[in-house]
TORDRENKOL-496347 format. One record per residue: residue in one letter; x, y, z of N, C-alpha, C, CB in turn. Coordinates in steps of 0.001 Angstrom, whole numbers, plus 500000, padded with zeros to 6 digits. Glycine has a CB too. Example, Ala and Ser with C-alpha at 12.3 -4.5 7.8 and 13.67 -1.06 7.14 Angstrom:
2
<A,<513190,494310,507800>,<512300,495500,507800>,<513200,496700,507800>,<511308,495527,509046>>
<S,<512850,497750,507080>,<513670,498940,507140>,<512900,500030,507870>,<514084,499402,505725>>
//
This chain:
175
<X,<813495,750569,400266>,<815470,751581,400356>,<815873,750427,400295>,<816350,752687,402007>>
<X,<816905,750901,400194>,<817879,749999,400419>,<819052,750326,401915>,<818628,750004,398936>>
<X,<818606,749224,402671>,<819261,750113,403899>,<820612,748671,404289>,<817669,750581,405637>>
<X,<821277,747640,403221>,<822019,747126,403494>,<823440,746852,404478>,<821924,747182,402810>>
<X,<823866,748743,404625>,<824561,748721,405316>,<824616,749407,406518>,<825218,748803,404780>>
<X,<823452,749032,407369>,<822651,748714,408275>,<822448,747764,408934>,<821925,748847,408026>>
<X,<821972,747967,410395>,<821738,746978,411479>,<820155,746390,410816>,<821707,747826,413285>>
<X,<819312,745566,410844>,<818454,745499,410406>,<817419,746153,411701>,<818409,744196,409824>>
<X,<815863,746916,410933>,<815224,747849,412514>,<814469,747097,412931>,<814351,749327,412496>>
<X,<814359,747386,414297>,<813110,746306,414845>,<812062,747374,414971>,<813387,745357,416527>>
<X,<811078,746801,414937>,<809478,747508,415029>,<808726,747139,415843>,<808621,747391,413987>>
<X,<807940,748702,416155>,<807847,748952,417660>,<806868,747596,418378>,<807029,750645,417910>>
<X,<805958,747373,417148>,<805452,745901,418123>,<806446,745044,418413>,<804390,744878,417415>>
<X,<807422,744495,418290>,<807987,743731,418787>,<808645,744460,419729>,<808582,743022,418027>>
<X,<809007,745578,419826>,<809716,746299,421197>,<808724,746263,422451>,<810099,748039,420895>>
<X,<807697,746762,422337>,<806503,746636,422975>,<806176,744853,423562>,<805382,747242,421803>>
<X,<806277,744193,422941>,<805803,743169,422921>,<807136,742118,423903>,<805411,742900,421292>>
<X,<808509,742765,423939>,<809496,742098,424683>,<809916,742771,426445>,<810805,742187,423602>>
<X,<809966,741736,427017>,<810522,741760,428594>,<811783,741718,428630>,<810116,740649,429502>>
<X,<812298,743113,429151>,<813930,742951,428846>,<814269,742377,430442>,<814927,744749,428323>>
<X,<813431,741838,431156>,<813575,740914,432296>,<814091,739595,432450>,<812585,740771,432694>>
<X,<813356,739329,431233>,<813172,738227,430724>,<814244,737073,429837>,<812262,738639,430103>>
<X,<814672,738227,428643>,<815567,738166,427829>,<816344,739140,427190>,<815171,737640,427176>>
<X,<817357,738926,426533>,<817774,739946,425552>,<817108,740583,424564>,<818595,739561,424978>>
<X,<817272,741486,423824>,<816062,741944,423126>,<815882,740789,421563>,<816359,743859,422712>>
<X,<817337,740340,421254>,<817984,739821,420351>,<819159,738976,420261>,<818135,740567,419851>>
<X,<819088,738200,419218>,<820451,737269,419042>,<821299,738147,418248>,<820245,735721,418213>>
<X,<822679,737017,418006>,<823653,737750,417389>,<823175,737543,415912>,<825170,737269,417751>>
<X,<822928,736104,415316>,<821994,735876,414439>,<820788,736649,413848>,<821642,735032,414841>>
<X,<820397,737407,414996>,<818617,737809,414576>,<819080,739393,415071>,<816851,736779,415822>>
<X,<820300,739888,415109>,<820859,741057,415372>,<819799,742494,414575>,<822512,740846,414761>>
<X,<818942,742897,415522>,<818120,744052,415193>,<818339,745455,416416>,<816441,743406,415164>>
<X,<818313,746304,415857>,<818261,747749,416734>,<817454,748424,416715>,<819029,748618,416584>>
<X,<816825,749573,417627>,<815782,750584,417478>,<816520,752215,416785>,<815058,750761,419193>>
<X,<815857,751856,416015>,<816240,752737,415128>,<815341,753975,414828>,<816456,752036,414047>>
<X,<814250,753984,415058>,<813257,755200,415368>,<813147,755735,417032>,<811669,754658,414876>>
<X,<813445,755198,417630>,<813726,755165,419387>,<815175,756365,419321>,<814331,753002,420196>>
<X,<814942,756241,420673>,<816319,756649,421388>,<817697,756074,421030>,<816203,756331,422776>>
<X,<818630,756599,420987>,<819977,755792,420865>,<819938,754612,421976>,<821370,756840,421138>>
<X,<819904,754940,423412>,<819873,754675,424871>,<818393,753990,425066>,<820103,756149,425809>>
<X,<817604,753579,424058>,<816144,752692,424705>,<816688,751594,425141>,<814832,752205,423620>>
<X,<816162,751050,425920>,<816570,749951,426214>,<816527,748546,425500>,<816129,749925,427128>>
<X,<815883,748713,424293>,<815934,747752,423477>,<817537,747675,423116>,<814930,748001,422314>>
<X,<817752,749109,422436>,<819855,749434,422239>,<820304,748451,423209>,<820737,751391,422893>>
<X,<820182,749592,424572>,<821297,749073,425724>,<821550,747130,425710>,<820485,749650,427570>>
<X,<820165,746432,425372>,<820269,744995,425647>,<820998,744778,424257>,<818735,744094,425957>>
<X,<820490,745374,422975>,<821449,744725,422072>,<822766,745534,421659>,<820700,744382,420832>>
<X,<823193,746554,422115>,<824719,746880,422382>,<825522,745592,423472>,<824744,748606,423243>>
<X,<824679,744814,424184>,<825323,743950,425423>,<825365,742767,424323>,<824258,743656,427144>>
<X,<824541,742283,423355>,<824641,741126,422765>,<826149,741568,421798>,<823078,740693,421910>>
<X,<825969,742608,421010>,<827048,742941,420179>,<828245,742688,421016>,<826973,744373,419645>>
<X,<828608,743422,422065>,<829832,743443,422659>,<829815,741788,423477>,<829953,744939,423733>>
<X,<829648,741142,423622>,<829750,740118,424028>,<830232,739349,423032>,<828771,739779,424555>>
<X,<829428,738961,421668>,<830126,738623,420585>,<831045,739233,420168>,<829559,738511,419766>>
<X,<831500,740268,420256>,<832612,741130,419321>,<834110,741023,420344>,<831978,743156,419059>>
<X,<833760,740519,421360>,<835031,740188,422682>,<835045,738490,422458>,<834393,740741,424809>>
<X,<834095,737874,422417>,<834226,736158,422197>,<835241,736052,420997>,<832565,735278,421715>>
<X,<835300,737128,419827>,<835879,737597,418461>,<836938,737874,418541>,<835394,738584,417838>>
<X,<837496,739047,419599>,<838142,739983,419207>,<839116,740289,420661>,<837118,741119,418615>>
<X,<838882,739606,421658>,<839373,739899,422833>,<840688,739022,422615>,<838378,739579,424095>>
<X,<842278,740457,422911>,<843313,740327,422933>,<843989,740065,421218>,<843402,739353,423981>>
<X,<843083,740432,420395>,<843587,740761,418871>,<844039,742073,418665>,<842504,740579,417819>>
<X,<844135,743067,419601>,<844433,744332,419578>,<845749,744237,420393>,<843291,745262,420110>>
<X,<845792,743304,421443>,<846880,743932,422429>,<846177,744427,423893>,<847628,745353,421627>>
<X,<844863,744785,423563>,<843825,745260,424015>,<842863,744375,425450>,<843125,745394,422694>>
<X,<842644,744501,426328>,<842098,744007,427509>,<840466,745260,427631>,<843567,744132,428983>>
<X,<839574,744560,426508>,<838566,745406,426212>,<837361,744854,427455>,<838128,745247,424454>>
<X,<836559,745624,428083>,<835504,745157,428975>,<834456,745050,428264>,<835222,745931,430086>>
<X,<833207,744406,428319>,<831485,744368,427924>,<831169,745466,428304>,<830433,743298,428602>>
<X,<831472,746372,429369>,<830604,748104,429443>,<831498,748851,428508>,<830604,749117,431272>>
<X,<833014,748408,428242>,<833356,749332,426935>,<832946,749288,425937>,<834343,749369,426521>>
<X,<832797,748126,425208>,<832645,747931,424049>,<830624,747958,423827>,<833608,746460,423742>>
<X,<829637,748309,425131>,<828929,748204,424960>,<828650,749843,424570>,<828490,747392,425766>>
<X,<829302,750856,425518>,<829486,752107,425139>,<829933,752544,424030>,<830062,752561,425803>>
<X,<831029,751936,423436>,<830962,752540,422057>,<830245,752115,420975>,<832034,752580,421590>>
<X,<829289,750986,421213>,<828364,750537,420298>,<827168,751851,420005>,<827707,749090,420957>>
<X,<827122,752163,421674>,<825683,753045,421667>,<826171,754184,421431>,<824718,753129,422996>>
<X,<827238,755002,421328>,<827490,755844,420398>,<827708,755708,419095>,<828228,756323,420701>>
<X,<828054,754754,418583>,<827927,754336,416905>,<826121,754503,416738>,<828629,752254,416494>>
<X,<825609,753996,417223>,<824449,753938,417040>,<823653,755128,416924>,<824090,753254,417829>>
<X,<824076,756697,417318>,<823698,757749,416830>,<823764,757554,415067>,<824584,758858,417502>>
<X,<825254,757586,414650>,<825691,757201,413011>,<824913,756935,413020>,<826617,756386,412317>>
<X,<824486,755656,412846>,<823433,754674,412030>,<822222,755167,412186>,<823345,753178,412477>>
<X,<821977,755972,413291>,<820269,756622,413105>,<820317,757502,412047>,<819579,757574,414465>>
<X,<821448,758747,412234>,<821848,759578,411205>,<821707,758811,409441>,<823464,759969,411685>>
<X,<822457,757521,409297>,<822167,757386,408375>,<821051,756348,407719>,<823111,757383,408118>>
<X,<820138,756414,408861>,<818885,755395,408600>,<818307,756777,408062>,<817955,754374,410096>>
<X,<817973,757504,408695>,<816911,759136,408651>,<817440,759983,407056>,<817517,760604,410516>>
<X,<818514,759814,406934>,<818868,760182,405846>,<818620,759481,404805>,<819870,760399,405883>>
<X,<818771,757959,404886>,<818104,756872,403779>,<816369,757017,403887>,<818638,755016,404248>>
<X,<816063,757832,404735>,<814456,757299,404641>,<814017,759176,403754>,<813404,756789,406961>>
<X,<814952,759762,403467>,<814570,761208,402995>,<814497,760947,401556>,<815678,762470,403386>>
<X,<812880,761757,400454>,<813223,761277,399310>,<814576,762208,398613>,<811870,761264,398473>>
<X,<814616,762158,397361>,<815422,762837,396760>,<815743,764137,396999>,<815157,762745,395805>>
<X,<814778,764749,397025>,<814863,766470,397000>,<815293,766839,398663>,<813004,767336,396501>>
<X,<814933,766300,399457>,<815357,766097,400701>,<816580,766233,400875>,<815055,765065,401136>>
<X,<817233,764707,400121>,<818615,764512,400526>,<819561,765767,400009>,<819126,763084,399917>>
<X,<819257,766258,399023>,<819927,767473,398392>,<819482,768535,399127>,<819637,767712,396906>>
<X,<818732,768993,399548>,<818532,770325,400516>,<819268,770008,401713>,<816912,770698,400953>>
<X,<819347,768627,401990>,<820123,768746,403352>,<821537,768848,403346>,<819880,767633,404182>>
<X,<822184,768300,402245>,<823367,768161,401411>,<824004,769691,401299>,<822942,767487,399891>>
<X,<822864,770584,400742>,<823046,771818,400639>,<822783,772992,401735>,<822433,771986,399674>>
<X,<822197,772389,402941>,<822671,772940,404051>,<823728,772371,405006>,<821694,773141,404661>>
<X,<824501,771496,404489>,<825633,771101,405321>,<826502,771739,404659>,<825962,769674,405532>>
<X,<826642,772105,403244>,<827768,772595,402124>,<827760,774320,403034>,<827028,772532,399861>>
<X,<826608,774543,402881>,<826441,776103,403462>,<826899,776165,404825>,<824882,776668,403477>>
<X,<826734,775620,405855>,<826852,775066,407322>,<828288,775149,406806>,<826048,773444,407964>>
<X,<828923,774363,406830>,<830678,774096,406873>,<831385,775739,405142>,<831064,771269,406043>>
<X,<830662,776495,404603>,<831656,777369,404709>,<831035,778292,405111>,<832408,777638,403702>>
<X,<830289,778589,406130>,<830339,779393,407274>,<831336,779582,408300>,<829474,779113,407831>>
<X,<831080,777791,408662>,<832397,777384,409730>,<833818,777635,409061>,<832375,775619,410169>>
<X,<833827,777564,407953>,<835497,778020,407474>,<835541,779457,407826>,<835928,777859,405624>>
<X,<834673,780399,406801>,<834756,781833,406947>,<834867,782286,408184>,<833748,782454,406432>>
<X,<834186,781438,409676>,<834302,782173,410508>,<835987,781893,410950>,<833132,781956,411483>>
<X,<836476,780631,410969>,<837966,780440,411405>,<838915,781672,410779>,<838543,778882,410814>>
<X,<838410,781421,409275>,<839287,782244,408832>,<839481,783785,409369>,<839025,782203,407595>>
<X,<838531,784092,409481>,<838581,785756,410142>,<838697,785631,411363>,<837314,786759,409973>>
<X,<838606,784601,412424>,<839258,784269,413593>,<840365,784494,413282>,<839123,783086,414126>>
<X,<841118,783639,413126>,<842419,783663,412090>,<843458,785070,412176>,<841746,783607,410403>>
<X,<842656,785362,410916>,<843081,786825,410333>,<842889,787525,411441>,<842244,787487,409066>>
<X,<842092,788229,412517>,<841574,788815,413588>,<843174,788362,414349>,<839872,788165,414195>>
<X,<843324,787537,414920>,<844302,787285,415807>,<845534,787688,415183>,<844307,785931,416237>>
<X,<845870,787748,413732>,<847377,787822,413166>,<847441,789543,413052>,<847635,786855,411399>>
<X,<846546,790309,413807>,<846543,792123,413689>,<846633,792477,415090>,<844989,792966,412960>>
<X,<847696,793026,415153>,<848782,792991,416812>,<847906,794572,417215>,<851410,793217,416554>>
<X,<847774,795379,416127>,<847082,796743,416614>,<845578,796959,417239>,<847067,797576,415444>>
<X,<845053,796234,416405>,<843549,795447,416479>,<843134,794416,416981>,<843105,795135,415536>>
<X,<843866,793532,417229>,<843615,792151,417686>,<842695,792136,418494>,<844616,791503,418246>>
<X,<842294,792307,419834>,<841349,792184,420944>,<840215,792826,420171>,<841785,792927,422427>>
<X,<839841,794548,419388>,<838405,794628,418998>,<838288,793523,417857>,<837956,796198,418463>>
<X,<839385,792944,417070>,<839093,792345,415481>,<838247,790764,416225>,<841107,791949,414202>>
<X,<838907,790092,417753>,<838623,788977,417700>,<837414,789465,418297>,<839489,787943,418212>>
<X,<837189,790049,419411>,<835819,790491,420025>,<835021,790407,418971>,<835715,791915,420671>>
<X,<835064,791329,417720>,<833763,791316,416931>,<833451,790120,416244>,<833737,792332,415950>>
<X,<834493,789367,415789>,<834321,787874,414887>,<833660,787357,415869>,<835706,786859,414368>>
<X,<834284,786997,417271>,<833715,785722,417980>,<831954,786543,418578>,<835128,785083,419640>>
<X,<831703,787860,418293>,<829729,788128,418735>,<829485,788007,417700>,<828870,789599,419370>>
<X,<829982,788012,416551>,<828730,787687,415254>,<828973,785941,415385>,<829231,788533,413128>>
<X,<829798,785145,415727>,<829460,783697,415421>,<829668,782803,414369>,<828426,783602,415465>>
<X,<829607,782057,414085>,<829642,781183,412891>,<828355,781486,412385>,<829889,779617,413136>>
<X,<827337,782008,413140>,<826196,782047,412261>,<825596,783708,411720>,<825033,781223,413145>>
<X,<826611,784131,412220>,<827396,785597,411600>,<827461,785631,410727>,<828539,786035,411760>>
<X,<828266,784267,410291>,<829047,784973,409115>,<828001,784794,407522>,<830834,784030,408959>>
<X,<828638,785235,406443>,<827860,785069,405454>,<827472,783839,405127>,<828305,785564,404548>>
<X,<826520,783739,404123>,<826254,782105,403992>,<826039,782459,402002>,<824297,781278,405254>>
<X,<826864,783036,401443>,<826817,783364,400187>,<827010,781619,399589>,<828078,784652,399787>>
<X,<825837,782202,398544>,<825709,780902,397825>,<826711,780889,396561>,<824141,780686,397340>>
<X,<826714,779169,395967>,<827913,779179,394740>,<827272,778789,394188>,<829223,778551,394611>>
<X,<827840,779227,392434>,<826917,778613,391196>,<828148,777741,390583>,<826138,779953,389913>>
<X,<827994,776760,389929>,<828820,775806,389393>,<828629,776084,387727>,<828380,774253,389961>>
<X,<826914,776900,387204>,<826991,776476,385706>,<827782,778209,385420>,<825025,775974,384737>>
<X,<828147,777471,384569>,<828872,778323,383457>,<830712,778393,383622>,<828161,780030,383621>>
<X,<831044,778237,384775>,<832394,778601,385143>,<833313,777630,385207>,<832442,779185,386277>>
<X,<832936,776401,383863>,<833808,775075,383813>,<833806,774405,385350>,<835510,775465,383296>>
<X,<832927,773840,385756>,<833195,773826,387432>,<833154,774179,388340>,<833721,773809,387838>>
<X,<833947,775585,388263>,<834352,776496,389667>,<833476,776571,390352>,<834755,777851,389612>>
<X,<833824,776765,391735>,<832835,777227,392143>,<832620,778931,392188>,<832781,776593,393275>>
<X,<831777,779695,391673>,<831781,781001,392084>,<830502,781712,392982>,<831961,781667,390856>>
<X,<831498,782452,394105>,<830624,783064,395222>,<829649,784003,395034>,<831333,783633,396088>>
<X,<828562,784780,394934>,<828082,786145,395140>,<828095,786582,396396>,<826855,786330,394710>>
<X,<828301,787838,396622>,<828306,788488,397782>,<826761,788654,398537>,<828970,789814,397447>>
<X,<825700,788455,398815>,<824643,788969,398686>,<824168,790161,399763>,<823886,787918,398622>>
<X,<824067,791647,398942>,<824287,792651,399782>,<822260,792764,400564>,<825106,794253,398636>>
<X,<822509,792763,401977>,<820746,792083,402221>,<820651,794105,403425>,<820560,789380,403822>>
<X,<819937,794607,403233>,<819214,795406,404411>,<819671,795375,405683>,<817942,795026,404593>>
<X,<819627,794519,406301>,<819703,794279,407514>,<820917,793968,407704>,<818897,793461,407944>>
<X,<822268,793785,406872>,<823533,793636,406875>,<823966,795363,407602>,<824082,793152,405173>>
<X,<824617,795155,408562>,<825948,796400,408960>,<826968,796776,408122>,<826847,796019,410088>>
<X,<826631,798418,407651>,<827600,798205,406304>,<828690,798321,406963>,<827552,799250,404982>>
<X,<829446,798791,407968>,<830678,798742,408794>,<830892,797590,408710>,<830705,799174,410130>>
<X,<830454,796642,409502>,<831029,795557,409649>,<831191,794893,408431>,<830441,794878,410511>>
<X,<830600,794935,407413>,<830648,793777,406404>,<831902,794722,405592>,<828894,793323,405399>>
<X,<831905,796247,405469>,<833327,796526,405475>,<834028,796099,405676>,<833723,797079,405837>>
<X,<834110,796050,407352>,<835503,795730,408093>,<835661,794326,407831>,<835553,796027,409767>>
<X,<835059,793447,407932>,<835234,791482,407499>,<835789,791862,405621>,<832786,790110,407592>>
//
């Protein structure tokens, strides 16, 4: 699998053989992070210090900022979360990646629907309190996750409302 956009991962055997009291986990020339373990593992904290020292050496004062080793290390450790997510996604097979994308699209549609309904509820003065209460009670997870169909519609999404027995008819009509 192609991981050119990620730092080289370190293996568990090397992590186990490394003594953090004796030396840093890696050098800038052999920079590696722990993509399998916790984002703030001892290895990643050591790698963050290696990264921060090199960053400060190359960039100190370039942006008119006076950055500290601690600040850059923390920023790197936060970035490790995103790197771990990209690494895990790249480990998935094609079917898993498609399912993950579909799940993310579904979650995004639910979020957008929740936001629109909440905004609309705030606009109706006569029923505002009750409407806002109902939408907030349902929450994002209480919104429909209607499936889209792009086939046969010139590439435009067509959403179908799925009528399920367990849906409240009163709330569905109200929304």
